Phi, psi and omega in degrees: 000149179258146179220018185300310180294320178298320178299315180296315180294323179295316177300319178294317182295331181296341179272349184237342180233145176302119181076354178083003185215165170249159180300144012263005189280004175300335182295343181295338176298324183285345178249011177052054183220150176283132177290140177287144176260104186287131180250336179200162180208151177205124182063236179261007184253144178231151176229139178262179184293345176266005180069023171283140180255139180230156171255127182274079180293332187265333184072027186269002180268019178136169180293116185215053181304321180262012183092170180282134175057042178299132188304318181293322178292314180300315181298317180297320177294318180294321179292325179292000000 
């Protein structure tokens, strides 16, 4: 997996946010790893700025009871 862009964004974020991250990615300090910077999501899948793909088993990247970008939710928001 590649993390070059995430590393650059993390270094930049440390100057503007406490610890350089928002919850839940504070845990990455304990595993000595750069947190991924998520750029998009669909269903149970997430992609970071380095184009690494993840499966969101925990749903901890935000409220996603119906998954990320669920078509009915997106459509309802657009209609509203």
